[in-house]
C-alpha positions as CSV (number, residue, x, y, z in Angstrom):
1,L,-52.2,-5.0,-10.8
2,N,-52.5,-8.4,-9.4
3,Q,-53.4,-9.9,-12.8
4,T,-50.3,-8.3,-14.6
5,N,-46.7,-9.2,-14.5
6,L,-45.9,-6.2,-12.5
7,S,-47.5,-8.1,-9.3
8,P,-46.6,-11.6,-9.2
9,E,-49.3,-14.2,-8.0
10,T,-46.8,-15.5,-5.1
11,I,-44.1,-14.1,-3.1
12,N,-41.3,-15.6,-1.1
13,V,-40.9,-14.8,2.6
14,Y,-38.4,-16.3,5.1
15,I,-39.7,-17.5,8.6
16,S,-37.2,-18.6,11.2
17,G,-37.2,-19.4,14.9
18,N,-39.8,-21.0,16.9
19,V,-42.1,-22.4,14.2
20,E,-42.7,-25.9,12.9
21,K,-41.2,-25.6,9.5
22,P,-38.7,-22.7,9.4
23,G,-37.3,-21.5,6.0
24,R,-38.3,-20.0,2.7
25,V,-42.2,-20.0,2.2
26,Q,-43.9,-19.3,-1.0
27,L,-47.3,-17.6,-0.5
28,S,-50.0,-16.1,-2.3
29,Q,-50.0,-12.2,-3.0
30,G,-51.9,-10.4,-0.1
31,T,-50.8,-12.9,2.7
32,T,-50.5,-11.4,6.2
33,L,-47.8,-12.2,8.8
34,T,-50.1,-14.5,10.8
35,Q,-51.3,-16.6,7.9
36,A,-47.5,-17.0,6.8
37,I,-46.7,-18.2,10.5
38,A,-49.6,-20.6,10.0
39,S,-48.5,-21.8,6.6
40,A,-45.0,-22.5,8.3
41,G,-46.7,-25.0,10.6
42,G,-47.7,-22.5,13.2
43,N,-45.8,-21.3,16.3
44,K,-44.4,-23.8,18.9
45,T,-45.1,-23.5,22.5
46,M,-43.3,-21.0,24.6
47,T,-43.3,-18.5,21.7
48,G,-42.1,-15.0,22.6
49,K,-42.0,-11.8,20.6
50,I,-42.1,-11.6,16.6
51,E,-39.5,-9.8,14.8
52,F,-40.5,-8.5,11.5
53,L,-38.1,-7.1,8.9
54,R,-38.7,-5.5,5.6
55,F,-36.0,-3.9,3.4
56,K,-37.5,-1.0,1.4
57,S,-36.4,0.3,-1.9
58,N,-35.0,3.4,-0.6
59,G,-32.5,1.5,1.3
60,T,-34.1,1.8,4.9
61,V,-35.3,-1.1,7.0
62,D,-38.6,-1.5,8.4
63,K,-37.9,-3.3,11.8
64,R,-40.7,-4.2,14.2
65,K,-40.9,-6.3,17.3
66,F,-44.1,-7.3,18.9
67,T,-46.3,-10.0,20.5
68,L,-48.0,-12.4,18.1
69,N,-51.9,-11.7,18.1
70,S,-53.7,-14.1,15.7
71,F,-56.6,-11.8,15.8
72,A,-54.9,-8.7,14.9
73,E,-56.5,-6.8,12.1
74,K,-55.4,-7.5,8.6
75,N,-52.7,-5.0,7.3
76,S,-52.3,-3.5,10.7
77,K,-49.0,-2.9,12.5
78,K,-48.7,-6.2,14.0
79,N,-50.3,-8.2,11.2
80,P,-48.8,-6.6,7.9
81,M,-49.5,-7.7,4.3
82,L,-46.4,-9.3,3.2
83,I,-44.0,-8.6,0.3
84,E,-41.5,-10.4,-1.6
85,G,-38.3,-10.9,0.7
86,D,-40.0,-10.1,4.1
87,I,-38.2,-11.8,7.1
88,I,-40.0,-13.0,10.1
89,K,-38.4,-14.4,13.2
90,V,-40.4,-16.0,15.8
91,N,-38.5,-15.8,19.2
92,Q,-38.8,-17.9,22.2
93,N,-40.2,-16.6,25.6
94,I,-37.7,-16.7,28.4
95,L,-38.9,-20.1,29.6
96,G,-38.3,-21.5,26.2
97,N,-34.7,-19.9,26.1
98,T,-33.8,-21.2,29.5
99,T,-35.0,-24.8,28.6
100,E,-32.9,-24.6,25.4
101,I,-29.8,-23.7,27.3
102,I,-30.3,-26.4,29.9
103,K,-30.8,-28.9,26.9
104,N,-27.8,-27.8,25.3
105,I,-25.7,-28.0,28.5
106,S,-27.1,-31.2,29.7
107,F,-27.1,-33.3,26.3
108,P,-23.2,-33.7,26.2
109,I,-23.0,-34.6,29.7
110,I,-25.7,-37.3,29.5
111,T,-24.4,-38.4,26.3
112,S,-20.7,-38.8,27.8
113,Y,-22.0,-40.7,31.0
114,S,-24.1,-43.1,28.8
115,L,-21.1,-44.1,26.7
116,Y,-18.9,-44.4,29.8
117,S,-21.6,-46.9,31.3
118,V,-21.5,-48.8,28.2
119,F,-17.9,-49.3,28.4
120,E,-17.6,-49.9,32.1
């Protein structure tokens, strides 16, 4: 089937969250979840759980949440073979979330203070 038009050579999956290059990624047929994350530049530090979504043809959704294991067996529950349209979200751990919140709160304050100091 891989050599016919019924099974294309490449697939498109969507990777978001705590990776170097989030967005749509074009991959070879037979690529696994860990390989897809690596192709998106790999996960950043403070990575938490992985959310995996697959919309099935019968209208149901296969949704999984698990810890990333780069040594997970190929085509296992935590390292599935990907198909067209799969979505992978790499979440931050609690420390990463806390750091992001502090950064979002402090940035406007520091910027405002810097501007005030320039005009003073």
